[in-house]
N, C-alpha and C positions, 0 to 999 in steps of 0.2 A: 923697130924699137920694142913693140909689144911682145914679140917673140923672145927677145933677150930678157925682158922683165919677167916673162913667164918662166924662163929657164932658171933665173936666179931664185924666184919664189919656190919653184919646184925643188931645187937643190937645197935650199934652206929647210924646207919641209921634210925632205928625206933625212937630212942631217939631224934634225930634232928627233925624228922618229927612231933613228938608229941609235942615238946616244943618250936618249932620255932615260932608258932603263937598261940595267945590266941583265945578263941571263939569270942571275940569282934573285933579281927583283920580281915581285909579283905586282903587276900593274893592272888597273881596270877601274870600273865604276863601282863605288860603294853602293851595295844594294840593301844592306841592313846593318844593324849593330845590336849588341846585347851584352849582358853580364851573366856568365854561366859559372856557377861554383866559385865565385870570387875572381874569375878570369875575365879580363876585358876582351871582347870578341868583336871583330868587324867581318862583314862578308863582302868580298870583292868579286863581282860577277858571279855571286852565288857560292863562292868557295870560302869556307871558314878560316879565319886567321886570328890567332891570339896576338894581342898587341899590348903595349904599355898604355898607361892612363892618358898621357898627352896625345898619343895617336888616336886613341878611342874618343877622347873629348873633342878633337878637331875633325872627326870623320862625320860628314853630312851625307845623307843619302842623295845620290846623284852626282857627287863629286868624283873627279878622276883622281886616283891616288896610287902611288907606288910604295910598296913596303919592301925594305931592304932586309935580306937574310944574310 
């Protein structure tokens, strides 16, 4: 029974990992945020991304986030 439960949990985890982000999405942990020359910027795993105000406002350092392009 435990083996079957483990298989189900593993399958669900793999499905979530595979389908949570498309190849065009940039996903990772928010490491910083800023406003540069009037542009709203967040850093995901250290990589700079220009975003809209709503995304910037809701970005908290340490949050996992996906940005769609």
